[in-house]
All heavy atoms as a GROMACS GRO file, in nm:
protein
  582
    1MET      N    1  -1.075  -2.652  -1.132
    1MET     CA    2  -0.977  -2.631  -1.237
    1MET      C    3  -0.849  -2.708  -1.199
    1MET      O    4  -0.802  -2.698  -1.090
    1MET     CB    5  -0.948  -2.481  -1.247
    1MET     CG    6  -0.836  -2.450  -1.343
    1MET     SD    7  -0.813  -2.275  -1.370
    1MET     CE    8  -0.704  -2.233  -1.240
    2ARG      N    9  -0.795  -2.779  -1.290
    2ARG     CA   10  -0.674  -2.856  -1.269
    2ARG      C   11  -0.561  -2.789  -1.346
    2ARG      O   12  -0.572  -2.760  -1.463
    2ARG     CB   13  -0.686  -2.999  -1.314
    2ARG     CG   14  -0.773  -3.082  -1.224
    2ARG     CD   15  -0.758  -3.226  -1.264
    2ARG     NE   16  -0.815  -3.305  -1.156
    2ARG     CZ   17  -0.745  -3.368  -1.064
    2ARG    NH1   18  -0.613  -3.362  -1.068
    2ARG    NH2   19  -0.800  -3.437  -0.969
    3THR      N   20  -0.450  -2.768  -1.270
    3THR     CA   21  -0.332  -2.707  -1.330
    3THR      C   22  -0.209  -2.770  -1.267
    3THR      O   23  -0.207  -2.795  -1.147
    3THR     CB   24  -0.332  -2.553  -1.304
    3THR    OG1   25  -0.450  -2.499  -1.359
    3THR    CG2   26  -0.213  -2.487  -1.369
    4THR      N   27  -0.106  -2.792  -1.342
    4THR     CA   28   0.020  -2.839  -1.288
    4THR      C   29   0.105  -2.719  -1.254
    4THR      O   30   0.128  -2.630  -1.340
    4THR     CB   31   0.092  -2.931  -1.391
    4THR    OG1   32   0.007  -3.037  -1.420
    4THR    CG2   33   0.224  -2.980  -1.334
    5VAL      N   34   0.155  -2.716  -1.131
    5VAL     CA   35   0.236  -2.606  -1.083
    5VAL      C   36   0.358  -2.660  -1.011
    5VAL      O   37   0.348  -2.757  -0.938
    5VAL     CB   38   0.155  -2.517  -0.984
    5VAL    CG1   39   0.238  -2.403  -0.935
    5VAL    CG2   40   0.028  -2.467  -1.047
    6GLU      N   41   0.473  -2.596  -1.036
    6GLU     CA   42   0.594  -2.633  -0.962
    6GLU      C   43   0.621  -2.525  -0.861
    6GLU      O   44   0.623  -2.404  -0.895
    6GLU     CB   45   0.712  -2.646  -1.057
    6GLU     CG   46   0.701  -2.766  -1.152
    6GLU     CD   47   0.825  -2.783  -1.236
    6GLU    OE1   48   0.934  -2.739  -1.194
    6GLU    OE2   49   0.808  -2.843  -1.343
    7PHE      N   50   0.639  -2.562  -0.736
    7PHE     CA   51   0.663  -2.466  -0.629
    7PHE      C   52   0.809  -2.457  -0.595
    7PHE      O   53   0.885  -2.557  -0.600
    7PHE     CB   54   0.588  -2.511  -0.497
    7PHE     CG   55   0.439  -2.518  -0.517
    7PHE    CD1   56   0.375  -2.638  -0.520
    7PHE    CD2   57   0.364  -2.401  -0.537
    7PHE    CE1   58   0.233  -2.646  -0.539
    7PHE    CE2   59   0.227  -2.407  -0.554
    7PHE     CZ   60   0.161  -2.530  -0.553
    8ASP      N   61   0.853  -2.340  -0.561
    8ASP     CA   62   0.989  -2.320  -0.506
    8ASP      C   63   0.997  -2.391  -0.372
    8ASP      O   64   0.891  -2.416  -0.308
    8ASP     CB   65   1.022  -2.171  -0.490
    8ASP     CG   66   1.036  -2.100  -0.625
    8ASP    OD1   67   1.060  -2.169  -0.728
    8ASP    OD2   68   1.025  -1.979  -0.626
    9GLU      N   69   1.119  -2.419  -0.328
    9GLU     CA   70   1.137  -2.492  -0.201
    9GLU      C   71   1.066  -2.424  -0.082
    9GLU      O   72   0.997  -2.492  -0.004
    9GLU     CB   73   1.284  -2.507  -0.172
    9GLU     CG   74   1.355  -2.607  -0.260
    9GLU     CD   75   1.305  -2.750  -0.239
    9GLU    OE1   76   1.280  -2.789  -0.125
    9GLU    OE2   77   1.288  -2.819  -0.344
   10ASP      N   78   1.080  -2.290  -0.070
   10ASP     CA   79   1.020  -2.222   0.045
   10ASP      C   80   0.868  -2.229   0.039
   10ASP      O   81   0.802  -2.247   0.141
   10ASP     CB   82   1.069  -2.077   0.052
   10ASP     CG   83   1.043  -1.996  -0.070
   10ASP    OD1   84   1.025  -2.055  -0.180
   10ASP    OD2   85   1.039  -1.872  -0.060
   11ALA      N   86   0.812  -2.217  -0.080
   11ALA     CA   87   0.666  -2.226  -0.096
   11ALA      C   88   0.616  -2.368  -0.064
   11ALA      O   89   0.516  -2.387   0.006
   11ALA     CB   90   0.624  -2.185  -0.236
   12ALA      N   91   0.689  -2.468  -0.111
   12ALA     CA   92   0.654  -2.606  -0.084
   12ALA      C   93   0.656  -2.637   0.066
   12ALA      O   94   0.568  -2.703   0.117
   12ALA     CB   95   0.747  -2.701  -0.161
   13ARG      N   96   0.757  -2.580   0.133
   13ARG     CA   97   0.763  -2.599   0.282
   13ARG      C   98   0.647  -2.534   0.351
   13ARG      O   99   0.586  -2.593   0.444
   13ARG     CB  100   0.894  -2.544   0.335
   13ARG     CG  101   1.014  -2.637   0.307
   13ARG     CD  102   1.136  -2.596   0.390
   13ARG     NE  103   1.182  -2.459   0.364
   13ARG     CZ  104   1.264  -2.425   0.266
   13ARG    NH1  105   1.313  -2.516   0.183
   13ARG    NH2  106   1.299  -2.300   0.246
   14ALA      N  107   0.607  -2.415   0.306
   14ALA     CA  108   0.495  -2.343   0.366
   14ALA      C  109   0.362  -2.420   0.343
   14ALA      O  110   0.282  -2.434   0.433
   14ALA     CB  111   0.484  -2.201   0.312
   15ILE      N  112   0.348  -2.473   0.226
   15ILE     CA  113   0.227  -2.554   0.192
   15ILE      C  114   0.224  -2.676   0.278
   15ILE      O  115   0.120  -2.710   0.339
   15ILE     CB  116   0.223  -2.590   0.042
   15ILE    CG1  117   0.208  -2.463  -0.042
   15ILE    CG2  118   0.117  -2.690   0.012
   15ILE    CD1  119   0.240  -2.483  -0.190
   16GLU      N  120   0.333  -2.746   0.286
   16GLU     CA  121   0.341  -2.871   0.365
   16GLU      C  122   0.316  -2.843   0.513
   16GLU      O  123   0.245  -2.919   0.582
   16GLU     CB  124   0.476  -2.941   0.344
   16GLU     CG  125   0.477  -3.081   0.402
   16GLU     CD  126   0.369  -3.173   0.349
   16GLU    OE1  127   0.332  -3.163   0.231
   16GLU    OE2  128   0.324  -3.260   0.427
   17ALA      N  129   0.374  -2.735   0.565
   17ALA     CA  130   0.354  -2.700   0.706
   17ALA      C  131   0.209  -2.672   0.734
   17ALA      O  132   0.152  -2.714   0.835
   17ALA     CB  133   0.443  -2.582   0.742
   18LEU      N  134   0.140  -2.597   0.646
   18LEU     CA  135   0.001  -2.564   0.665
   18LEU      C  136  -0.085  -2.689   0.653
   18LEU      O  137  -0.180  -2.707   0.729
   18LEU     CB  138  -0.043  -2.458   0.564
   18LEU     CG  139  -0.183  -2.403   0.580
   18LEU    CD1  140  -0.197  -2.333   0.716
   18LEU    CD2  141  -0.215  -2.305   0.469
   19ARG      N  142  -0.050  -2.778   0.562
   19ARG     CA  143  -0.124  -2.904   0.546
   19ARG      C  144  -0.120  -2.983   0.676
   19ARG      O  145  -0.223  -3.032   0.724
   19ARG     CB  146  -0.064  -2.988   0.433
   19ARG     CG  147  -0.094  -2.935   0.296
   19ARG     CD  148  -0.044  -3.028   0.187
   19ARG     NE  149  -0.123  -3.150   0.198
   19ARG     CZ  150  -0.072  -3.275   0.179
   19ARG    NH1  151   0.054  -3.292   0.152
   19ARG    NH2  152  -0.150  -3.379   0.189
   20ARG      N  153   0.002  -2.997   0.733
   20ARG     CA  154   0.015  -3.076   0.856
   20ARG      C  155  -0.054  -3.008   0.974
   20ARG      O  156  -0.120  -3.072   1.053
   20ARG     CB  157   0.162  -3.096   0.890
   20ARG     CG  158   0.222  -3.215   0.816
   20ARG     CD  159   0.360  -3.249   0.869
   20ARG     NE  160   0.455  -3.215   0.764
   20ARG     CZ  161   0.550  -3.124   0.773
   20ARG    NH1  162   0.570  -3.056   0.880
   20ARG    NH2  163   0.629  -3.099   0.670
   21GLU      N  164  -0.039  -2.875   0.981
   21GLU     CA  165  -0.095  -2.799   1.092
   21GLU      C  166  -0.247  -2.807   1.095
   21GLU      O  167  -0.307  -2.821   1.201
   21GLU     CB  168  -0.050  -2.654   1.078
   21GLU     CG  169  -0.098  -2.559   1.183
   21GLU     CD  170  -0.052  -2.417   1.154
   21GLU    OE1  171   0.070  -2.396   1.139
   21GLU    OE2  172  -0.139  -2.329   1.147
   22ARG      N  173  -0.312  -2.795   0.976
   22ARG     CA  174  -0.456  -2.790   0.975
   22ARG      C  175  -0.522  -2.914   0.911
   22ARG      O  176  -0.647  -2.917   0.901
   22ARG     CB  177  -0.500  -2.668   0.894
   22ARG     CG  178  -0.463  -2.541   0.961
   22ARG     CD  179  -0.561  -2.436   0.920
   22ARG     NE  180  -0.520  -2.305   0.963
   22ARG     CZ  181  -0.548  -2.194   0.894
   22ARG    NH1  182  -0.618  -2.202   0.784
   22ARG    NH2  183  -0.507  -2.079   0.937
   23GLY      N  184  -0.443  -3.010   0.870
   23GLY     CA  185  -0.499  -3.128   0.806
   23GLY      C  186  -0.569  -3.098   0.673
   23GLY      O  187  -0.675  -3.153   0.644
   24LEU      N  188  -0.508  -3.011   0.595
   24LEU     CA  189  -0.568  -2.969   0.465
   24LEU      C  190  -0.504  -3.045   0.350
   24LEU      O  191  -0.394  -3.102   0.361
   24LEU     CB  192  -0.540  -2.821   0.442
   24LEU     CG  193  -0.592  -2.721   0.546
   24LEU    CD1  194  -0.544  -2.580   0.511
   24LEU    CD2  195  -0.743  -2.724   0.551
   25GLY      N  196  -0.573  -3.045   0.238
   25GLY     CA  197  -0.516  -3.098   0.114
   25GLY      C  198  -0.428  -2.991   0.053
   25GLY      O  199  -0.428  -2.874   0.094
   26VAL      N  200  -0.358  -3.030  -0.051
   26VAL     CA  201  -0.265  -2.935  -0.120
   26VAL      C  202  -0.343  -2.814  -0.174
   26VAL      O  203  -0.300  -2.702  -0.153
   26VAL     CB  204  -0.185  -3.008  -0.234
   26VAL    CG1  205  -0.103  -2.906  -0.311
   26VAL    CG2  206  -0.096  -3.115  -0.178
   27SER      N  207  -0.452  -2.840  -0.245
   27SER     CA  208  -0.529  -2.728  -0.305
   27SER      C  209  -0.579  -2.632  -0.198
   27SER      O  210  -0.571  -2.510  -0.215
   27SER     CB  211  -0.645  -2.780  -0.384
   27SER     OG  212  -0.599  -2.853  -0.496
   28GLU      N  213  -0.629  -2.686  -0.086
   28GLU     CA  214  -0.681  -2.601   0.021
   28GLU      C  215  -0.567  -2.517   0.081
   28GLU      O  216  -0.585  -2.399   0.106
   28GLU     CB  217  -0.746  -2.686   0.130
   28GLU     CG  218  -0.870  -2.752   0.084
   28GLU     CD  219  -0.918  -2.859   0.184
   28GLU    OE1  220  -0.836  -2.941   0.227
   28GLU    OE2  221  -1.037  -2.851   0.221
   29ALA      N  222  -0.452  -2.580   0.102
   29ALA     CA  223  -0.339  -2.506   0.161
   29ALA      C  224  -0.288  -2.398   0.067
   29ALA      O  225  -0.260  -2.285   0.107
   29ALA     CB  226  -0.226  -2.603   0.196
   30VAL      N  227  -0.279  -2.428  -0.062
   30VAL     CA  228  -0.234  -2.331  -0.160
   30VAL      C  229  -0.330  -2.214  -0.166
   30VAL      O  230  -0.290  -2.095  -0.164
   30VAL     CB  231  -0.213  -2.393  -0.301
   30VAL    CG1  232  -0.195  -2.290  -0.405
   30VAL    CG2  233  -0.099  -2.493  -0.297
   31ASN      N  234  -0.460  -2.245  -0.171
   31ASN     CA  235  -0.562  -2.135  -0.174
   31ASN      C  236  -0.553  -2.048  -0.048
   31ASN      O  237  -0.564  -1.925  -0.058
   31ASN     CB  238  -0.700  -2.192  -0.188
   31ASN     CG  239  -0.729  -2.238  -0.333
   31ASN    OD1  240  -0.688  -2.170  -0.425
   31ASN    ND2  241  -0.795  -2.348  -0.348
   32GLU      N  242  -0.535  -2.110   0.066
   32GLU     CA  243  -0.522  -2.032   0.193
   32GLU      C  244  -0.403  -1.941   0.189
   32GLU      O  245  -0.411  -1.820   0.224
   32GLU     CB  246  -0.511  -2.129   0.310
   32GLU     CG  247  -0.480  -2.064   0.444
   32GLU     CD  248  -0.599  -1.981   0.496
   32GLU    OE1  249  -0.714  -2.011   0.461
   32GLU    OE2  250  -0.570  -1.885   0.573
   33LEU      N  251  -0.288  -1.992   0.145
   33LEU     CA  252  -0.168  -1.905   0.138
   33LEU      C  253  -0.181  -1.795   0.033
   33LEU      O  254  -0.136  -1.685   0.056
   33LEU     CB  255  -0.046  -1.995   0.108
   33LEU     CG  256  -0.005  -2.088   0.223
   33LEU    CD1  257   0.097  -2.187   0.176
   33LEU    CD2  258   0.043  -2.010   0.343
   34ILE      N  259  -0.247  -1.823  -0.075
   34ILE     CA  260  -0.271  -1.720  -0.177
   34ILE      C  261  -0.360  -1.610  -0.119
   34ILE      O  262  -0.332  -1.490  -0.133
   34ILE     CB  263  -0.334  -1.779  -0.305
   34ILE    CG1  264  -0.234  -1.864  -0.381
   34ILE    CG2  265  -0.391  -1.669  -0.395
   34ILE    CD1  266  -0.290  -1.942  -0.494
   35ARG      N  267  -0.465  -1.651  -0.049
   35ARG     CA  268  -0.555  -1.550   0.009
   35ARG      C  269  -0.482  -1.465   0.111
   35ARG      O  270  -0.503  -1.343   0.120
   35ARG     CB  271  -0.672  -1.619   0.075
   35ARG     CG  272  -0.774  -1.671  -0.025
   35ARG     CD  273  -0.899  -1.727   0.045
   35ARG     NE  274  -0.983  -1.791  -0.055
   35ARG     CZ  275  -0.982  -1.920  -0.079
   35ARG    NH1  276  -0.909  -2.003  -0.006
   35ARG    NH2  277  -1.062  -1.972  -0.174
   36ARG      N  278  -0.398  -1.527   0.194
   36ARG     CA  279  -0.320  -1.450   0.290
   36ARG      C  280  -0.233  -1.346   0.219
   36ARG      O  281  -0.220  -1.235   0.263
   36ARG     CB  282  -0.229  -1.542   0.370
   36ARG     CG  283  -0.297  -1.626   0.475
   36ARG     CD  284  -0.194  -1.702   0.552
   36ARG     NE  285  -0.253  -1.807   0.630
   36ARG     CZ  286  -0.183  -1.894   0.701
   36ARG    NH1  287  -0.049  -1.888   0.703
   36ARG    NH2  288  -0.241  -1.986   0.773
   37GLY      N  289  -0.170  -1.388   0.110
   37GLY     CA  290  -0.088  -1.294   0.033
   37GLY      C  291  -0.166  -1.179  -0.028
   37GLY      O  292  -0.121  -1.066  -0.033
   38LEU      N  293  -0.287  -1.212  -0.075
   38LEU     CA  294  -0.372  -1.109  -0.135
   38LEU      C  295  -0.419  -1.006  -0.031
   38LEU      O  296  -0.440  -0.891  -0.061
   38LEU     CB  297  -0.493  -1.171  -0.204
   38LEU     CG  298  -0.461  -1.251  -0.331
   38LEU    CD1  299  -0.586  -1.325  -0.379
   38LEU    CD2  300  -0.406  -1.160  -0.438
   39LEU      N  301  -0.440  -1.052   0.092
   39LEU     CA  302  -0.491  -0.965   0.198
   39LEU      C  303  -0.381  -0.884   0.266
   39LEU      O  304  -0.408  -0.784   0.329
   39LEU     CB  305  -0.565  -1.046   0.302
   39LEU     CG  306  -0.697  -1.111   0.254
   39LEU    CD1  307  -0.756  -1.201   0.363
   39LEU    CD2  308  -0.796  -1.008   0.208
   40ALA      N  309  -0.256  -0.931   0.254
   40ALA     CA  310  -0.145  -0.862   0.317
   40ALA      C  311  -0.125  -0.725   0.254
   40ALA      O  312  -0.119  -0.713   0.133
   40ALA     CB  313  -0.017  -0.945   0.309
   41ARG      N  314  -0.112  -0.625   0.336
   41ARG     CA  315  -0.090  -0.489   0.287
   41ARG      C  316   0.048  -0.446   0.334
   41ARG      O  317   0.079  -0.459   0.452
   41ARG     CB  318  -0.191  -0.393   0.344
   41ARG     CG  319  -0.333  -0.431   0.318
   41ARG     CD  320  -0.375  -0.369   0.189
   41ARG     NE  321  -0.514  -0.406   0.162
   41ARG     CZ  322  -0.572  -0.387   0.051
   41ARG    NH1  323  -0.507  -0.329  -0.048
   41ARG    NH2  324  -0.696  -0.422   0.033
   42PRO      N  325   0.129  -0.396   0.242
   42PRO     CA  326   0.261  -0.346   0.284
   42PRO      C  327   0.244  -0.225   0.378
   42PRO      O  328   0.151  -0.145   0.362
   42PRO     CB  329   0.332  -0.307   0.158
   42PRO     CG  330   0.224  -0.294   0.055
   42PRO     CD  331   0.109  -0.378   0.101
   43ALA      N  332   0.328  -0.217   0.475
   43ALA     CA  333   0.321  -0.102   0.568
   43ALA      C  334   0.357   0.027   0.494
   43ALA      O  335   0.451   0.033   0.417
   43ALA     CB  336   0.423  -0.123   0.683
   44ARG      N  337   0.271   0.126   0.512
   44ARG     CA  338   0.293   0.254   0.448
   44ARG      C  339   0.359   0.351   0.549
   44ARG      O  340   0.315   0.352   0.663
   44ARG     CB  341   0.161   0.312   0.398
   44ARG     CG  342   0.098   0.228   0.291
   44ARG     CD  343  -0.040   0.276   0.255
   44ARG     NE  344  -0.027   0.408   0.190
   44ARG     CZ  345  -0.129   0.478   0.149
   44ARG    NH1  346  -0.252   0.430   0.166
   44ARG    NH2  347  -0.114   0.594   0.090
   45PRO      N  348   0.451   0.427   0.503
   45PRO     CA  349   0.510   0.524   0.597
   45PRO      C  350   0.406   0.629   0.636
   45PRO      O  351   0.315   0.658   0.558
   45PRO     CB  352   0.624   0.589   0.517
   45PRO     CG  353   0.590   0.562   0.375
   45PRO     CD  354   0.509   0.437   0.373
   46PRO      N  355   0.412   0.678   0.759
   46PRO     CA  356   0.314   0.780   0.798
   46PRO      C  357   0.323   0.906   0.713
   46PRO      O  358   0.432   0.942   0.669
   46PRO     CB  359   0.349   0.811   0.944
   46PRO     CG  360   0.488   0.763   0.963
   46PRO     CD  361   0.512   0.653   0.860
   47PHE      N  362   0.208   0.967   0.686
   47PHE     CA  363   0.206   1.087   0.608
   47PHE      C  364   0.266   1.202   0.684
   47PHE      O  365   0.236   1.225   0.802
   47PHE     CB  366   0.062   1.120   0.568
   47PHE     CG  367   0.050   1.251   0.492
   47PHE    CD1  368   0.085   1.256   0.357
   47PHE    CD2  369   0.009   1.368   0.556
   47PHE    CE1  370   0.072   1.377   0.290
   47PHE    CE2  371  -0.002   1.486   0.491
   47PHE     CZ  372   0.030   1.491   0.353
   48ARG      N  373   0.356   1.276   0.617
   48ARG     CA  374   0.412   1.398   0.679
   48ARG      C  375   0.392   1.513   0.584
   48ARG      O  376   0.433   1.508   0.468
   48ARG     CB  377   0.562   1.379   0.706
   48ARG     CG  378   0.594   1.302   0.829
   48ARG     CD  379   0.735   1.311   0.862
   48ARG     NE  380   0.764   1.444   0.916
   48ARG     CZ  381   0.876   1.480   0.973
   48ARG    NH1  382   0.971   1.391   0.985
   48ARG    NH2  383   0.894   1.600   1.020
   49GLN      N  384   0.326   1.616   0.633
   49GLN     CA  385   0.305   1.734   0.551
   49GLN      C  386   0.433   1.818   0.552
   49GLN      O  387   0.485   1.852   0.656
   49GLN     CB  388   0.190   1.816   0.608
   49GLN     CG  389   0.162   1.945   0.533
   49GLN     CD  390   0.110   1.920   0.394
   49GLN    OE1  391   0.020   1.838   0.375
   49GLN    NE2  392   0.166   1.986   0.295
   50ARG      N  393   0.484   1.842   0.434
   50ARG     CA  394   0.604   1.928   0.423
   50ARG      C  395   0.561   2.071   0.391
   50ARG      O  396   0.472   2.091   0.309
   50ARG     CB  397   0.697   1.875   0.318
   50ARG     CG  398   0.758   1.739   0.355
   50ARG     CD  399   0.858   1.697   0.253
   50ARG     NE  400   0.794   1.683   0.123
   50ARG     CZ  401   0.794   1.574   0.052
   50ARG    NH1  402   0.855   1.468   0.095
   50ARG    NH2  403   0.732   1.568  -0.066
   51THR      N  404   0.626   2.164   0.455
   51THR     CA  405   0.592   2.304   0.429
   51THR      C  406   0.718   2.378   0.392
   51THR      O  407   0.829   2.332   0.423
   51THR     CB  408   0.527   2.368   0.551
   51THR    OG1  409   0.621   2.363   0.661
   51THR    CG2  410   0.398   2.299   0.589
   52ALA      N  411   0.699   2.488   0.328
   52ALA     CA  412   0.811   2.574   0.290
   52ALA      C  413   0.765   2.719   0.299
   52ALA      O  414   0.652   2.751   0.263
   52ALA     CB  415   0.859   2.544   0.150
   53PRO      N  416   0.850   2.807   0.352
   53PRO     CA  417   0.811   2.949   0.359
   53PRO      C  418   0.798   3.008   0.220
   53PRO      O  419   0.885   2.990   0.133
   53PRO     CB  420   0.922   3.012   0.437
   53PRO     CG  421   1.040   2.920   0.424
   53PRO     CD  422   0.983   2.784   0.406
   54LEU      N  423   0.688   3.079   0.195
   54LEU     CA  424   0.665   3.142   0.066
   54LEU      C  425   0.714   3.286   0.064
   54LEU      O  426   0.720   3.348  -0.043
   54LEU     CB  427   0.516   3.136   0.030
   54LEU     CG  428   0.457   2.998   0.013
   54LEU    CD1  429   0.308   3.009  -0.013
   54LEU    CD2  430   0.524   2.928  -0.104
   55GLY      N  431   0.734   3.340   0.181
   55GLY     CA  432   0.775   3.480   0.186
   55GLY      C  433   0.656   3.574   0.180
   55GLY      O  434   0.676   3.695   0.166
   56VAL      N  435   0.535   3.524   0.183
   56VAL     CA  436   0.415   3.606   0.181
   56VAL      C  437   0.319   3.556   0.287
   56VAL      O  438   0.313   3.439   0.316
   56VAL     CB  439   0.338   3.591   0.047
   56VAL    CG1  440   0.302   3.724  -0.012
   56VAL    CG2  441   0.406   3.503  -0.053
   57ARG      N  442   0.244   3.648   0.344
   57ARG     CA  443   0.139   3.609   0.435
   57ARG      C  444   0.006   3.608   0.359
   57ARG      O  445  -0.022   3.701   0.285
   57ARG     CB  446   0.131   3.703   0.552
   57ARG     CG  447   0.256   3.693   0.644
   57ARG     CD  448   0.245   3.773   0.768
   57ARG     NE  449   0.133   3.735   0.854
   57ARG     CZ  450   0.133   3.640   0.941
   57ARG    NH1  451   0.238   3.565   0.956
   57ARG    NH2  452   0.028   3.615   1.018
   58VAL      N  453  -0.070   3.504   0.372
   58VAL     CA  454  -0.190   3.486   0.295
   58VAL      C  455  -0.308   3.474   0.391
   58VAL      O  456  -0.312   3.390   0.480
   58VAL     CB  457  -0.185   3.359   0.206
   58VAL    CG1  458  -0.314   3.342   0.129
   58VAL    CG2  459  -0.067   3.366   0.114
   59ASP      N  460  -0.406   3.560   0.372
   59ASP     CA  461  -0.531   3.553   0.449
   59ASP      C  462  -0.626   3.463   0.370
   59ASP      O  463  -0.666   3.493   0.259
   59ASP     CB  464  -0.594   3.692   0.463
   59ASP     CG  465  -0.726   3.691   0.536
   59ASP    OD1  466  -0.765   3.587   0.587
   59ASP    OD2  467  -0.793   3.800   0.537
   60VAL      N  468  -0.658   3.347   0.428
   60VAL     CA  469  -0.736   3.250   0.355
   60VAL      C  470  -0.887   3.265   0.375
   60VAL      O  471  -0.965   3.182   0.334
   60VAL     CB  472  -0.694   3.104   0.391
   60VAL    CG1  473  -0.556   3.074   0.343
   60VAL    CG2  474  -0.709   3.082   0.540
   61SER      N  475  -0.931   3.375   0.436
   61SER     CA  476  -1.075   3.396   0.454
   61SER      C  477  -1.143   3.427   0.321
   61SER      O  478  -1.262   3.407   0.305
   61SER     CB  479  -1.101   3.509   0.556
   61SER     OG  480  -1.044   3.629   0.510
   62SER      N  481  -1.066   3.474   0.220
   62SER     CA  482  -1.119   3.497   0.089
   62SER      C  483  -1.030   3.423  -0.010
   62SER      O  484  -0.916   3.457  -0.031
   62SER     CB  485  -1.120   3.645   0.054
   62SER     OG  486  -1.146   3.662  -0.084
   63VAL      N  487  -1.084   3.319  -0.072
   63VAL     CA  488  -1.008   3.236  -0.163
   63VAL      C  489  -0.961   3.318  -0.282
   63VAL      O  490  -0.847   3.307  -0.325
   63VAL     CB  491  -1.092   3.115  -0.209
   63VAL    CG1  492  -1.018   3.034  -0.316
   63VAL    CG2  493  -1.126   3.025  -0.092
   64ALA      N  494  -1.046   3.403  -0.334
   64ALA     CA  495  -1.009   3.484  -0.450
   64ALA      C  496  -0.891   3.576  -0.418
   64ALA      O  497  -0.795   3.587  -0.496
   64ALA     CB  498  -1.129   3.568  -0.498
   65ASP      N  499  -0.893   3.641  -0.300
   65ASP     CA  500  -0.784   3.728  -0.260
   65ASP      C  501  -0.654   3.645  -0.241
   65ASP      O  502  -0.547   3.688  -0.281
   65ASP     CB  503  -0.816   3.801  -0.131
   65ASP     CG  504  -0.924   3.908  -0.151
   65ASP    OD1  505  -0.950   3.945  -0.268
   65ASP    OD2  506  -0.981   3.951  -0.053
   66ALA      N  507  -0.670   3.528  -0.182
   66ALA     CA  508  -0.552   3.441  -0.158
   66ALA      C  509  -0.488   3.402  -0.290
   66ALA      O  510  -0.365   3.402  -0.305
   66ALA     CB  511  -0.592   3.318  -0.078
   67ILE      N  512  -0.570   3.367  -0.390
   67ILE     CA  513  -0.518   3.328  -0.521
   67ILE      C  514  -0.445   3.444  -0.586
   67ILE      O  515  -0.335   3.427  -0.642
   67ILE     CB  516  -0.632   3.276  -0.612
   67ILE    CG1  517  -0.680   3.140  -0.558
   67ILE    CG2  518  -0.585   3.262  -0.758
   67ILE    CD1  519  -0.802   3.087  -0.627
   68GLU      N  520  -0.501   3.564  -0.575
   68GLU     CA  521  -0.436   3.683  -0.630
   68GLU      C  522  -0.297   3.705  -0.566
   68GLU      O  523  -0.202   3.734  -0.636
   68GLU     CB  524  -0.522   3.805  -0.615
   68GLU     CG  525  -0.636   3.812  -0.717
   68GLU     CD  526  -0.711   3.943  -0.704
   68GLU    OE1  527  -0.648   4.048  -0.686
   68GLU    OE2  528  -0.836   3.936  -0.713
   69VAL      N  529  -0.295   3.693  -0.434
   69VAL     CA  530  -0.168   3.716  -0.361
   69VAL      C  531  -0.065   3.612  -0.406
   69VAL      O  532   0.051   3.644  -0.437
   69VAL     CB  533  -0.187   3.709  -0.207
   69VAL    CG1  534  -0.056   3.702  -0.134
   69VAL    CG2  535  -0.270   3.829  -0.158
   70LEU      N  536  -0.107   3.484  -0.415
   70LEU     CA  537  -0.013   3.379  -0.448
   70LEU      C  538   0.028   3.389  -0.596
   70LEU      O  539   0.143   3.363  -0.630
   70LEU     CB  540  -0.076   3.243  -0.422
   70LEU     CG  541  -0.098   3.211  -0.273
   70LEU    CD1  542  -0.176   3.079  -0.259
   70LEU    CD2  543   0.037   3.202  -0.201
   71ASP      N  544  -0.065   3.426  -0.685
   71ASP     CA  545  -0.026   3.446  -0.824
   71ASP      C  546   0.078   3.559  -0.838
   71ASP      O  547   0.172   3.548  -0.916
   71ASP     CB  548  -0.148   3.476  -0.911
   71ASP     CG  549  -0.229   3.353  -0.948
   71ASP    OD1  550  -0.171   3.243  -0.934
   71ASP    OD2  551  -0.344   3.369  -0.991
   72GLY      N  552   0.060   3.665  -0.762
   72GLY     CA  553   0.152   3.774  -0.764
   72GLY      C  554   0.289   3.733  -0.708
   72GLY      O  555   0.391   3.772  -0.761
   73ALA      N  556   0.291   3.648  -0.608
   73ALA     CA  557   0.415   3.602  -0.548
   73ALA      C  558   0.490   3.510  -0.645
   73ALA      O  559   0.612   3.507  -0.649
   73ALA     CB  560   0.388   3.529  -0.416
   74ALA      N  561   0.416   3.431  -0.722
   74ALA     CA  562   0.479   3.336  -0.815
   74ALA      C  563   0.545   3.407  -0.932
   74ALA      O  564   0.643   3.354  -0.988
   74ALA     CB  565   0.373   3.237  -0.867
   75SER      N  566   0.495   3.524  -0.970
   75SER     CA  567   0.552   3.594  -1.084
   75SER      C  568   0.672   3.677  -1.050
   75SER      O  569   0.732   3.736  -1.138
   75SER     CB  570   0.441   3.682  -1.151
   75SER     OG  571   0.400   3.781  -1.062
   76ARG      N  572   0.708   3.686  -0.922
   76ARG     CA  573   0.825   3.764  -0.885
   76ARG      C  574   0.953   3.695  -0.915
   76ARG      O  575   0.976   3.583  -0.916
   76ARG     CB  576   0.822   3.792  -0.733
   76ARG     CG  577   0.713   3.887  -0.697
   76ARG     CD  578   0.723   3.918  -0.550
   76ARG     NE  579   0.589   3.962  -0.507
   76ARG     CZ  580   0.551   3.968  -0.381
   76ARG    NH1  581   0.634   3.935  -0.285
   76ARG    NH2  582   0.435   4.008  -0.350
   0.00000   0.00000   0.00000
């Protein structure tokens, strides 16, 4: 596929640097940089469980009983 594309200065420098470094053509260098960008994952903050006191103690050995206790606590 042929397409005319204009690159920003920083992108053009990255393409040219990769071309020189690996002896690639423009299309190969652009495809490589695109793939790198697609594979890059932003760092996610670690998961932290937040808790809050409900003011009730819940025995979780019986789900039905626990739901009744929590429903009663919510209506107060």
